[in-house]
C-alpha positions in Angstrom: -20.3 -37.3 -36.3 -22.0 -33.9 -35.8 -25.5 -33.5 -37.2 -25.5 -32.5 -40.9 -26.1 -28.8 -41.7 -27.5 -27.0 -44.7 -26.8 -23.3 -44.8 -28.9 -20.9 -46.8 -27.4 -17.4 -47.0 -28.4 -14.4 -49.1 -29.4 -10.8 -49.2 -32.5 -9.3 -47.7 -35.7 -10.3 -49.5 -34.1 -13.2 -51.4 -36.7 -15.6 -49.9 -34.2 -17.6 -47.9 -36.4 -17.7 -44.8 -39.4 -19.1 -46.7 -37.2 -21.7 -48.5 -35.4 -22.6 -45.2 -38.7 -23.3 -43.4 -40.0 -25.4 -46.3 -36.8 -27.4 -46.7 -36.6 -28.0 -42.9 -40.2 -29.2 -42.8 -39.7 -31.5 -45.8 -36.5 -33.0 -44.2 -37.8 -33.0 -40.6 -34.7 -31.0 -39.5 -34.2 -28.3 -37.0 -34.4 -24.7 -38.2 -32.3 -21.7 -37.3 -33.6 -18.2 -38.4 -30.4 -16.2 -37.5 -31.9 -13.0 -38.8 -34.7 -13.2 -36.2 -32.0 -13.2 -33.4 -30.5 -9.9 -34.7 -34.0 -8.5 -34.9 -34.7 -9.6 -31.4 -31.5 -7.9 -30.1 -32.7 -4.7 -31.8 -36.1 -4.9 -30.1 -34.6 -5.8 -26.7 -32.0 -3.0 -26.9 -34.7 -0.5 -27.6 -36.8 -1.7 -24.7 -33.9 -1.4 -22.3 -33.0 2.1 -23.5 -29.7 1.0 -25.1 -28.6 3.0 -28.1 -27.6 0.8 -31.1 -24.2 2.5 -31.4 -23.2 1.4 -27.9 -21.6 -1.8 -29.0 -20.7 -3.4 -25.6 -24.1 -2.6 -24.2 -25.9 -4.1 -27.2 -23.6 -7.2 -27.0 -24.7 -7.7 -23.4 -28.3 -7.5 -24.5 -27.5 -10.2 -27.1 -25.9 -12.5 -24.5 -28.9 -12.1 -22.1 -31.7 -12.7 -24.6 -34.7 -14.8 -23.3 -36.2 -16.0 -26.6 -38.4 -18.8 -27.8 -39.3 -19.9 -31.3 -42.2 -22.1 -32.3 -44.2 -23.1 -35.4 -47.9 -23.6 -35.4 -49.7 -26.5 -37.1 -50.6 -24.2 -40.0 -47.0 -23.4 -40.6 -47.1 -19.9 -39.1 -44.3 -18.9 -36.7 -44.3 -17.5 -33.2 -41.4 -15.6 -31.6 -41.4 -14.7 -28.0 -39.2 -12.3 -26.1 -39.3 -12.4 -22.3 -42.5 -14.3 -22.6 -44.3 -11.9 -24.9 -45.3 -12.6 -28.5 -43.3 -10.2 -30.6 -43.6 -12.0 -34.0 -45.3 -9.1 -35.8 -42.9 -6.5 -34.3 -39.8 -8.6 -35.2 -41.0 -8.9 -38.8 -41.6 -5.2 -39.4 -39.5 -3.2 -41.9 -38.3 -0.8 -39.1 -37.0 -3.7 -37.1 -35.3 -5.2 -40.1 -33.4 -1.9 -40.7 -32.3 -1.8 -37.1 -31.2 -5.4 -37.2 -28.9 -4.7 -40.1 -27.2 -2.0 -37.9 -26.9 -4.4 -35.0 -25.5 -7.2 -37.2 -22.6 -5.0 -38.2 -21.3 -4.9 -34.6 -18.5 -7.4 -34.1 -19.2 -7.9 -30.3 -22.9 -8.7 -31.0 -22.0 -11.3 -33.7 -19.5 -12.9 -31.2 -22.2 -13.0 -28.5 -24.6 -14.8 -30.7 -22.1 -17.2 -32.3 -22.4 -20.1 -29.8 -26.1 -19.6 -29.4 -26.5 -20.2 -33.1 -24.2 -23.2 -33.1 -26.3 -24.8 -30.3 -29.2 -25.2 -32.8 -27.1 -28.0 -34.5 -28.9 -31.1 -33.3 -30.0 -34.5 -34.9 -31.4 -35.3 -37.4 -30.0 -32.1 -39.0 -30.2 -28.3 -39.2 -31.2 -25.8 -41.9 -29.6 -22.5 -41.0 -30.6 -19.3 -42.8 -28.9 -16.0 -42.6 -26.0 -13.9 -43.9 -22.9 -15.7 -42.7 -24.1 -19.2 -41.9 -21.8 -20.9 -44.4 -18.9 -18.5 -44.1 -18.6 -18.2 -40.3 -21.1 -20.0 -38.2 -21.1 -23.4 -39.9 -18.0 -23.4 -42.2 -18.0 -27.2 -42.2 -21.6 -27.5 -43.5 -22.0 -30.3 -46.1 -24.1 -28.1 -48.4 -24.0 -24.3 -48.6 -26.6 -22.4 -50.7 -26.3 -18.7 -51.5 -29.8 -17.6 -52.5 -30.2 -14.4 -54.4 -32.5 -12.4 -56.7 -32.3 -9.0 -58.4 -32.9 -6.0 -56.2 -36.0 -5.2 -58.2 -37.5 -8.7 -57.7 -36.8 -8.6 -54.0 -38.5 -5.3 -53.6 -41.5 -6.5 -55.6 -41.8 -9.6 -53.5 -41.6 -7.7 -50.2 -44.1 -5.1 -51.5 -46.6 -7.8 -52.3 -46.0 -9.5 -49.0 -46.7 -6.3 -47.0 -49.8 -5.4 -49.1 -51.2 -8.9 -48.5 -50.9 -8.1 -44.8 -52.7 -4.8 -45.3 -49.6 -2.7 -44.8 -49.3 0.3 -47.2 -45.7 0.9 -48.2 -44.1 2.5 -51.3 -42.3 0.2 -53.7 -39.7 2.9 -54.3 -39.1 3.2 -50.6 -38.6 -0.6 -50.3 -36.2 -0.6 -53.2 -34.1 2.1 -51.5 -34.2 0.2 -48.2 -33.1 -3.0 -49.8 -30.2 -1.2 -51.6 -29.1 0.4 -48.3 -29.2 -3.0 -46.5 -27.2 -4.7 -49.3 -24.5 -2.1 -49.0 -24.4 -2.2 -45.2 -24.3 -6.0 -45.2 -21.7 -6.4 -47.9 -19.4 -3.6 -46.7 -19.3 -4.4 -42.9 -15.9 -5.3 -41.5 -17.0 -8.5 -39.8 -18.6 -11.4 -41.7 -19.7 -9.4 -44.8 -22.4 -10.8 -46.9 -20.9 -12.9 -49.6 -21.1 -16.5 -50.9 -18.8 -19.1 -49.2 -16.1 -20.3 -51.6 -17.8 -23.7 -51.8 -21.4 -22.4 -51.9 -23.9 -23.2 -54.7 -25.4 -19.9 -55.9 -29.1 -20.0 -56.8 -30.7 -17.0 -58.4 -34.4 -17.2 -57.6 -35.5 -14.4 -60.0 -38.4 -15.7 -62.0 -38.7 -19.0 -60.1 -41.6 -20.0 -57.9 -41.1 -20.9 -54.2 -42.0 -24.5 -55.0 -39.3 -24.6 -57.8 -36.6 -23.2 -55.6 -37.5 -25.5 -52.7 -37.3 -28.5 -55.0 -33.9 -27.5 -56.4 -32.5 -27.2 -52.8 -34.0 -30.5 -51.8 -32.5 -32.2 -54.8 -29.1 -30.8 -53.9 -29.5 -32.0 -50.3 -30.4 -35.5 -51.4 -27.4 -35.6 -53.8 -25.0 -34.5 -51.1 -23.3 -37.6 -49.5 -23.2 -36.1 -46.0 -27.0 -35.4 -46.2 -28.5 -37.9 -48.5 
């Protein structure tokens, strides 16, 4: 039997990355942050002078990525590209906007498909992204679609950036999230939407701890996982 998979999909700023890391840690499972892969493609393409509208060239960059993910003892993450720590760069707002453009390119999504599926190893995998349950792991035993209102997502991101000492306008963040939502939901390949068998969870007004517990309870009550 293949290793069990929990997919957590959702729009930008829904908190799926935070929840995925906490759930994976609690279960002792592997973690796939698919969004980071698209961000890394955007960074690598820029460094190689490849324009993001050159689909075949960007897909080649995706196929040749030399990346490494690690988690420190304190729970922080480290992402390396070609041996260089690019964690802060990958998590920037500018990189996120470029990643959304890259993710709309069918050839890039195809180039990253098998790379993502290779993360499926015992004892299990928590995969977060936009199309984990609909395309990458359609046979996942539990699929979660995590969402929140656009206003709530912008507020959370604003606080997160302010805590890092980054000054950014809340209005600008709201516009950016709206633009990403439209781009992700209207793209021709693997548009952002819940899988038919996904459990939708609106995290507006819920704490990180509460959302994590809800998902863990769902996992433990899913025959394939529990």
